[in-house]
N, C-alpha and C positions, 0 to 999 in steps of 0.2 A: 403532455408527452413527458413521461418520467425520465429523469437522468439515468443513463446507463454507462458505466465505465469500468475499465479494468486497470488496476495498478497494483503496484506492490505496496501494500499497506503496511503500517507498523504494528502488525499483530504478533502477539507473543507466540513463539514456537516452543512446544513442550520440551523440557529438558530430560534427558535420560540420566538420572542421577549417578548411577554406578559408572557410566562412561566418563562423566565430567569430574567426579570426585577422585576416581582412581585412574586418571589419565596416564600415569606413569606405567601402568601395566601394558600399555599399547606401544611403548617405545620400541624402536628398532624396526626391523623389516616386517612386512606383512607376509606371513607364511601360511598359505592355504593351498594344499596340494591340488584341490579341485578348483581353485580360483574363486571360491565363494568366501566372502568375509562376513556376511550376515544373512540369515533366513528370516523373512518377515511374512508370516502366514504361508501362503502358497507361492511366494515370490522370493527371489534371492538378489542380493547386491554383490556384484562381482568385484574382484580385486582391481580389474582394469577400470571399472566405473569410479571406484574410490580414488585411484591414482589420477584419473582424468580430472576429477574434482579438485584434487590437490594442486595439480599443474595449473588449472584455471584460476584458482583463488590466489596462488602465489604470483602469477602473472598480473592479475588485476591489482593486487596490493602493491606490486612493484611499480605499476604504471602511475600510482598516486603517491609514490615515495614512502610507502609504509614498509616496515620490515616484517616479513611473515614470521609467525611464531614457530617454535620447534615442532617437528613432526609429532612428538608425543602429546602436544597440545592440539595441533591441527586435526589429526586423525579422528579423535573422538568427537570434536565439534562437527566435522563434515559428515561423519558416519551417522551421528545423531540427526542431522538435517535430512540425510537421504532416507533414513528409516521413517521419520515423521512424514515426509513427503509421500513415501510409498504407501503408508497406511491410509492417508487421505485419498490417494488415487484409487486404492482398492475399494474404499467406501463409495467413492463417486461412481466407479464402474458397476458395483453391485446395485446401486440405486438409480442407474440410468442417466447420470449427468454426462453430457457430451457437448463438445464445441464443434460446430459445423465449419467446413472450409470457408463458407461465405462470412460467418461471424469472425473467424480468424483473420481473413483477408482484410476485412473492414478495420479491425483493431491494428493490424500492421500498417494500413494506410494512415490511420490516426497517429501512430507512433512516428511515422515518417514526416507527416505534416507538422507535428509538434516540434520536430527538430529541423524544420525548414528544408526538407528533402522530398524528393520523389520516392516512390516505392523502390525503383531501381537504384536510386542513390543510397537508400538504406541498405539494400542488399550489398552494394559495392563497399559500403563502410564496414559492414559486418565481416566481409571477406578480407578486407584490408587489415582488420584486427586479428586475422588468423583463425577465424571461426567459420564453421560450416553454416550457411544460411538455412539449410534444411534443419540442422540441429537448433539453431536460433528460433526458427519458426515453431518447432515442436515444443521448445521451452516456453514460448509465449502461450501456446495452446494449454500446456500443463498449468501455467499460472492462472489462466482463465478458468479451467476446470476447478482448481482448488478455490479460487475466489467465489465461484458459483456455489460450491459445496458449503463453504463457510457462511456465505450470504443466506443460503436456504436453511441450514441447520442451526445457526447461531444468531447471526446479526439481525435477521428479519424478526426475531423474537424479542429483541431488545427495545424497550420503550423508555422514553424520558418524559417525566411529568413537569408541568409548570412549577410545582413546588421544588423539585430538584434543581431547576434552573435558578429559582430565587435563592436557594441555599448556596448554590455554587457562586453566584454573583456576590452574595453577602460575605462568603468566605474570602473571595478575592479582595473585597474592600477591607476586611479585617487584616489581611496579610499586607495591606498597602500595595496591592498589585497594580491597580489602575489599568488593567488590560495589557500590561507589559508581558513580553515573551522572554523566557529564560532559556538560553541555549545551553543544555547540560550534556555532560558525559557521565558514564556510570561504570563502576566496577562492582561486580557481584561475586561473592564467594558463597557458593550454594551449600546448604546443609540439608541432609535428607530428613524426612519426617521422623521424629523420634530420635534425633541425633544423640549419640552418646557423649559423655563428658569429654572423652578423648577426641572425638571428631570436632566438637565445639572448640576445644583448646587448640587443636591444629589449625582450624580456620581463623581463630583469633590471632594466632602467631603469624599466619600468612598476611592477615590484614595489617597487623602492626608493622611488619617488614615493609609492606607497600606504602604505608603512611610515612615511614622513615625515608624511603626512597623519594617520595614526592617532596618531602620537606628539604631534601638535598638537591632538588632541582630536576628530578627525572620527568620525562615526558609522559603525561597522563594517558594519552592515546596509545602509546606504545606499551605501557604497562597493562592497559586494558586488553590489547591484542594478545599479549603473552600470558596473562594471568586471570582474566575475568571469565567466569562461568556463564555470563549473561548472553542473551540472544544477539546482542549487538557487539559482541567482543571483537569480531573481525573487522568491524567498522570503527575501531578505536573507542567502543563504548558509547558512540554518538546517539543520544536520544532525540536530537533535533530541538527546535524551539518549542517550548511548552509554557502555557500559562499556569501559574501556581495552583489554581483551583482544579486543574485537570490531573494533578499529581497525587499519589498517595500522601496522606497527611505527614508521614515520616519524611518524605522527600521535600514536600512543600515547606515544612517548617525549617528544614536544614538549608534549602536553597535560598529562602528569604533572608537568611543571615549572611550569605556569601556575597563577595564582590567579584567581578570578573577576574579570572586568573587564580582564584582561591579554590581549595578543595575542603570538603567536610571532614569531620572525624569519622571513625568507624561507626556505622549505623546498623544496629542489630534489628532484624525482623524475624517473622515466623519462618521465612524461607531461606535465610542466610544473613550474611553481613554485606554491607554496601558502603561504597565511597562515591560521593558526587563531586563533580568539578564544574564550575561555572565558566563557560566560554565568554558569553556576552549577554547583555540585556538590551532589548529593543523597546523603546517607549511606545505606549499605546497612542493612537491618533484618532481624530475624528474620521469617520468613514463616509466618504461621498460615494454613493452607489450610481454607477452608470447603467442606464436602462435604455432599451430600444423597444419602440412599439412596432411590432412586426405582424405580417400576415402571410399565409401560405396556401398553396393548393397541394393536396396529397393524393397520389394515385397508388393504391396498394397493389401488391402482386399476389397472385394465387394460381390455381390450376388453369384458370381461364385467361389470366393476364400475365404475360411473361415480363421479366425486367426490361427487355428491349421495347416491348409494346408500351409499357408504362412510360418509359423515357421518351419515346416518340410522341406519345400523346401530349406530354408536357412541352415538348419542343413546339408542337402545333399550337398549344394554348399560349405559349410565350410569343410566338409570331403574331397571334391575334391581338395580344395586349400591345405589342409594339406598333400596330397600325391603328390603335385607338379604342379597342374593345375594353370594357370595364373589368378590372381584375376581380372586384367583388362579385359581380354577376357570374363570371366564369367559375369562381370558387363555389358559389351557391349551387351552380349547375353540375359541377364535375368533381369537387373535392370529396374524398373518402373519409375525411375527418369531420364527423357530424357536429361535434362540439363547436368547431370554429366555422364550418361551412355556413351555418345559419347566420353568422356575423360577417359574412363576406370574406371569410378566411382569417379574420383578425384574431390574434392570440393575446392581445393586450400588451401591457408593459412587461418586458422580459428582462430578467437580471441574469448575471453570469451564473452558470451552474444549473439553471432551470431546464434547459433543453439538452438533448443528447449531443455528444461532443461534435460530431460531424455537422449537424444542423447549426449549432452555435458558431462553429468556426467560419462557416460560409456567411451566416448572418452578420457576424462582426466585420467581415471584409467588404460588405456592401455599403455604397453611398446611399443616402436617403433617396427614395423614389426610384431606385434601380432594382430591376427584377433579375434574380440569379439565373444561371443555367440550371438544368435539372440536377438535383442533389439526391444522392442515395443514402438512406439510413436503414436501420433494421426495421423501420415501420413501412418503408416503401420509398417512392420517389416524390420529391417536393420541388415546387417553385417557391421562392422566398422573396419578399419585398419588405424593406424597412421604411416605415412611414415617418417616424419621428425619433429623436434621441433626447435624453435629458439626464441630469444628475440630481439626486436627492440626498439629503443628509439623513441617513438611517443608522446613526451610531448606536442608539439604544437597541434597535431591532437587530443590528449586526452583532452586538454583544450577546444578546440572548440566543441568536442563531449559533454563534461560536460556542457559547456555553453548552447548548444542546449537543453540538457536534463533539465537543471534548468529553462531555459526560458519556455520550454513546461510545466514543473511542475507548475511554477508560473501562467501561463495562465490557466492551468487545475484547480488550486485552485479557481481562480476567476470565470472561466466559470461554473464550477460545482456548486459553491455557488449560482450564479445567477440562474442557471438551476433548482436547488433544490428549491430555493425560489419561482420561477415561478410555479413549480409543486405543492408546498404547497398552493400558493395563489389560484390555480385552484381547489384544493381539498376541499371537505366538511369535516371540523374537528370540533368535539364537545368535549370539555373537561368536564368530569363529576365529577371532584374532586375539 
């Protein structure tokens, strides 16, 4: 059963260079007599939508103690984000990507459970924060649509070879990484392709000024919010914890020389100028992997078997198990998972992340030799039983798995950035502010 999840991943959002480089042209009030601030193919972005985004991000930044940037910085960043999102939704709509209410409800249930809430508790929390739950719900649907689109058109086409993993691990060893994670922040001063000498000189002057401010004790996160052209600017340039081997060589070499609390010099690349700041370093450790040996009975739903009928059938099977009937025999006779049914429902040793989220959450809550209540996932309804638990030392395997994941994420960042830029280049975009 493959893992399926939706989350906000760290994927690079394409930048609209003219918006970010010439942000000053957007200073002041938004004046659009018809209320339209941008046209994107056959759709429009309204002044009210942009203002709503501004209010939301200002409130969110205030809640975490960050000072919002001036409007002339915030407007192009948020308008860029809305334009890129709209292009992706248009592509998804044209190519038939949809998220059903059932899939959305299951994701909302998972979000609630990850936060130790009921679904009603999640709804109440959203309303307490001053948001409409209907809007929140549709925002999650939008994220799921975009995630599915990127998965289909980009991520599913990315492969990682054993040789790439070997090279990645060798580079980590050369850098003296030892599996450590470097928590980095980043300021980017973007340069357009084929930048003129004057544009380059202006960016260098901006960068030199920022270095001076940092040397004088300025807060890096606030400078990133106010001045960075990077995708994480509004999060204080936070890149999160990264292993050096997963970073571009330019960043990895610079980060390896930093101590926590230090920033790099101005780093030139083909896309612009960069400054890195090292928040902290976390040492690598041996990895003990918790595993559970589990089995299940699956009843799938279709035109002839409704969700309620599937659930009632599993309740009946659970009652039979409770009075002494053999789980394995019932799995062989009734489970719709042919791969495990022949083994009496046994799935083997299961590690974190191998099963879909809802299944794994319930499985992890079970005591050994305890049968769950009926559990619903996108595959149908399940009864789950944990037979044994164990811990194994899989440090080497884990390092290779992490390497593959980080290589794939690095490729995804690059491929999605290029893909989004192509989509934007092919779109009709008219800025009206």
